[in-house]
C-alpha positions as CSV (number, residue, x, y, z in Angstrom):
1,X,-14.2,-17.8,3.6
2,X,-15.4,-14.2,2.9
3,X,-15.9,-13.1,-0.7
4,X,-15.3,-9.5,-1.8
5,X,-17.0,-7.7,-4.6
6,X,-14.7,-8.1,-7.6
7,X,-14.6,-6.8,-11.1
8,X,-13.4,-8.7,-14.2
9,X,-12.3,-7.0,-17.4
10,X,-10.2,-7.9,-20.4
11,X,-6.5,-6.9,-20.4
12,X,-5.7,-7.3,-24.0
13,X,-6.7,-10.5,-25.9
14,X,-4.4,-12.7,-23.9
15,X,-5.1,-11.6,-20.4
16,X,-7.8,-10.8,-17.8
17,X,-7.6,-8.5,-14.9
18,X,-9.6,-9.3,-11.7
19,X,-9.8,-6.4,-9.3
20,X,-10.8,-6.3,-5.6
21,X,-11.8,-3.3,-3.6
22,X,-9.3,-0.5,-3.7
23,X,-7.9,-1.0,-0.3
24,X,-4.5,-2.0,0.8
25,X,-4.8,-4.6,3.5
26,X,-3.8,-8.2,4.3
27,X,-7.4,-9.6,4.1
28,X,-7.8,-8.6,0.5
29,X,-4.3,-9.8,-0.4
30,X,-4.9,-13.2,1.3
31,X,-8.2,-13.6,-0.6
32,X,-6.3,-12.9,-3.9
33,X,-3.7,-15.5,-3.0
34,X,-6.3,-18.1,-2.0
35,X,-8.2,-17.5,-5.3
36,X,-4.9,-17.8,-7.2
37,X,-4.1,-21.0,-5.5
38,X,-7.6,-22.4,-6.1
39,X,-7.4,-21.5,-9.8
40,X,-4.0,-23.2,-10.1
41,X,-5.1,-26.4,-8.4
42,X,-8.7,-26.8,-9.5
43,X,-9.5,-24.8,-12.6
44,X,-6.7,-23.8,-15.0
45,X,-4.4,-26.1,-17.0
46,X,-1.0,-25.9,-15.4
47,X,1.7,-24.5,-17.7
48,X,-0.7,-22.6,-20.0
49,X,-1.5,-19.7,-17.6
50,X,0.6,-17.2,-15.7
51,X,-1.1,-15.7,-12.6
52,X,0.3,-12.4,-11.2
53,X,-1.1,-11.2,-7.9
54,X,-0.6,-7.7,-6.6
55,X,-2.2,-5.3,-4.0
56,X,-5.8,-5.4,-5.2
57,X,-5.6,-7.5,-8.4
58,X,-4.9,-10.8,-10.0
59,X,-3.9,-10.8,-13.7
60,X,-4.4,-14.0,-15.6
61,X,-2.3,-14.4,-18.8
62,X,-3.0,-17.2,-21.4
63,X,0.3,-17.4,-23.2
64,X,-0.6,-19.2,-26.5
65,X,-4.2,-18.5,-27.2
66,X,-6.8,-15.8,-27.3
67,X,-9.3,-15.6,-24.3
68,X,-13.0,-15.7,-25.1
69,X,-13.7,-13.1,-22.6
70,X,-17.5,-13.2,-22.2
71,X,-17.5,-16.9,-21.6
72,X,-14.4,-16.9,-19.4
73,X,-15.8,-14.0,-17.2
74,X,-18.9,-16.1,-16.3
75,X,-16.6,-19.1,-15.5
76,X,-14.4,-16.9,-13.3
77,X,-17.3,-15.5,-11.4
78,X,-18.6,-19.0,-10.7
79,X,-15.1,-20.3,-9.7
80,X,-14.7,-17.3,-7.3
81,X,-18.1,-17.9,-5.6
82,X,-17.3,-21.6,-5.2
83,X,-13.6,-21.3,-4.3
84,X,-12.3,-23.6,-1.7
85,X,-10.0,-23.0,1.2
86,X,-6.6,-24.0,-0.3
87,X,-3.5,-24.4,1.8
88,X,-1.1,-21.6,0.7
89,X,2.6,-21.9,0.3
90,X,4.5,-21.3,3.6
91,X,4.9,-17.6,4.2
92,X,8.1,-16.1,5.7
93,X,9.2,-13.0,7.5
94,X,12.6,-12.0,5.9
95,X,14.9,-9.9,8.0
96,X,17.0,-7.8,5.7
97,X,20.1,-5.8,6.7
98,X,20.3,-2.1,5.6
99,X,23.2,0.3,6.0
100,X,21.7,3.8,6.6
101,X,25.2,5.5,6.4
102,X,25.4,8.8,4.5
103,X,27.2,7.2,1.6
104,X,24.0,5.3,0.8
105,X,21.3,7.5,2.4
106,X,21.1,10.1,-0.4
107,X,17.8,11.7,0.6
108,X,17.9,11.1,4.3
109,X,18.8,14.7,5.3
110,X,16.1,16.2,3.0
111,X,13.5,13.7,4.3
112,X,14.5,14.6,7.9
113,X,13.9,18.3,7.2
114,X,10.6,17.7,5.4
115,X,9.2,15.3,8.0
116,X,10.7,17.3,10.9
117,X,12.3,14.2,12.4
118,X,15.8,13.3,13.2
119,X,17.7,10.9,11.0
120,X,17.8,8.4,13.9
121,X,14.0,8.7,14.3
122,X,13.5,8.0,10.6
123,X,15.7,4.9,10.8
124,X,13.9,3.7,14.0
125,X,10.5,4.1,12.3
126,X,11.7,2.3,9.1
127,X,13.0,-0.7,11.0
128,X,10.3,-0.8,13.6
129,X,7.6,-3.1,12.0
130,X,7.5,-5.7,9.2
131,X,6.0,-4.8,5.8
132,X,3.8,-7.0,3.7
133,X,5.0,-7.8,0.1
134,X,2.0,-6.7,-1.9
135,X,3.5,-7.0,-5.3
136,X,6.7,-7.7,-7.3
137,X,7.4,-5.8,-10.5
138,X,8.7,-2.6,-12.1
139,X,12.1,-4.5,-12.1
140,X,12.5,-8.3,-11.7
141,X,12.5,-8.8,-7.9
142,X,11.4,-5.3,-7.0
143,X,9.2,-5.7,-3.9
144,X,6.4,-3.2,-3.3
145,X,6.2,-3.2,0.5
146,X,3.1,-1.8,2.3
147,X,2.6,-0.9,5.8
148,X,4.9,2.1,6.0
149,X,4.3,4.1,9.1
150,X,2.2,7.3,8.3
151,X,5.0,9.4,9.8
152,X,7.3,8.3,7.0
153,X,4.9,8.9,4.1
154,X,6.6,11.2,1.5
155,X,6.0,11.8,-2.2
156,X,8.3,10.5,-4.9
157,X,11.1,12.8,-5.8
158,X,10.2,15.5,-8.3
159,X,13.1,14.6,-10.6
160,X,13.9,10.8,-10.8
161,X,17.6,9.9,-10.8
162,X,19.1,8.4,-14.0
163,X,20.9,5.8,-11.9
164,X,20.0,4.3,-8.5
165,X,22.4,1.8,-7.1
166,X,21.5,-1.9,-6.7
167,X,20.3,-2.5,-3.2
168,X,19.1,1.0,-2.6
169,X,16.2,1.2,-0.1
170,X,13.6,3.9,-0.8
171,X,10.4,5.5,0.3
172,X,7.5,6.7,-2.0
173,X,4.0,7.5,-0.8
174,X,2.8,4.7,1.5
175,X,5.5,2.3,0.3
176,X,9.1,1.2,0.8
177,X,11.2,-1.0,-1.3
178,X,14.6,-2.3,-2.4
179,X,16.0,-1.8,-5.9
180,X,17.2,-5.3,-7.0
181,X,19.5,-3.9,-9.6
182,X,20.9,-0.6,-10.9
183,X,18.2,1.4,-12.7
184,X,16.7,4.9,-13.0
185,X,14.3,5.6,-10.1
186,X,12.3,8.3,-8.3
187,X,12.0,7.0,-4.8
188,X,13.6,8.7,-1.8
189,X,16.8,6.8,-1.0
190,X,17.6,6.3,2.7
191,X,20.0,3.3,2.7
192,X,21.3,0.2,1.0
193,X,20.5,-3.5,1.5
194,X,23.8,-5.4,1.8
195,X,22.4,-8.7,0.3
196,X,20.7,-9.5,-3.0
197,X,17.1,-10.7,-2.9
198,X,17.1,-11.3,-6.6
199,X,19.6,-13.5,-8.6
200,X,18.7,-14.4,-12.2
201,X,21.1,-17.3,-12.1
202,X,19.1,-19.2,-9.4
203,X,16.3,-21.6,-10.4
204,X,14.0,-19.4,-8.3
205,X,15.5,-16.0,-9.0
206,X,13.4,-14.1,-6.4
207,X,13.7,-15.3,-2.8
208,X,10.7,-13.4,-1.5
209,X,7.1,-13.9,-2.8
210,X,3.8,-11.9,-2.6
211,X,2.3,-12.4,0.8
212,X,5.6,-12.7,2.6
213,X,6.8,-10.0,5.1
214,X,10.0,-8.1,5.3
215,X,11.6,-6.4,8.2
216,X,14.7,-4.3,7.9
217,X,17.4,-3.9,10.6
218,X,20.2,-1.4,10.7
219,X,23.9,-2.4,10.2
220,X,27.2,-0.7,10.2
221,X,29.4,-0.1,7.2
222,X,31.7,-2.9,8.4
223,X,28.8,-5.3,8.6
224,X,27.7,-4.1,5.1
225,X,31.1,-4.9,3.6
226,X,31.2,-8.3,5.3
227,X,27.8,-9.2,3.9
228,X,28.9,-8.3,0.5
229,X,31.8,-10.6,0.6
230,X,29.6,-13.4,2.1
231,X,27.1,-12.9,-0.7
232,X,29.7,-13.0,-3.4
233,X,31.2,-16.3,-2.2
234,X,27.7,-17.8,-1.5
235,X,27.9,-18.2,2.2
236,X,25.5,-15.5,3.4
237,X,22.6,-17.0,5.3
238,X,19.3,-15.1,5.0
239,X,17.3,-14.8,8.2
240,X,13.8,-15.9,7.7
241,X,11.1,-16.9,10.1
242,X,7.9,-19.0,9.3
243,X,4.7,-17.1,9.7
244,X,1.1,-18.3,9.5
245,X,0.0,-19.0,5.9
């Protein structure tokens, strides 16, 4: 298993930040996930540590004690150089429905003009390929999805909205994502996902995890309304496909 050059630095007195090369690709993300699994299984006391993988980093948080950084850094470097090939959790491709009707696509016309593409072309590009879940944060269950076609890259809005609807699907830079709850936000909104991917009442609140993939598909307003009802009564069936770990 290939090792990458990593840097390790303190992140306060209770946390350590391990950083990989500043590239966004699946090889680096998989290495982060393998090392995280190795640490959980072979090195760290279960229950004492929280491990947070994202894009190019892994944050280790020791909840109830202070980390002796100099000693722990040497130990981490050794663990990384000696890490074993651990079987990762099963990964899934999640197919998520999005309604791109004008009621939800608040910025689609403006994006169409800026990118010089028709609205239909933007929707086709957005639904064309799966995206990798590189991180979950900002809001509980907010997925940072990488792999956006370069033709859809557009900066964040100059003025964030004070309220973005739950389920809103947005574009920002090289990323796309779904707002799991109503909140302020500065991403360009092009549609709304009809089903919740985060539910704090569930034992596992977030269905999707880092390393999974997401592919959107377009639905009508009638399908959107039906999905909402199915979700509310608990009968909506998410479409997910096993992919190689």
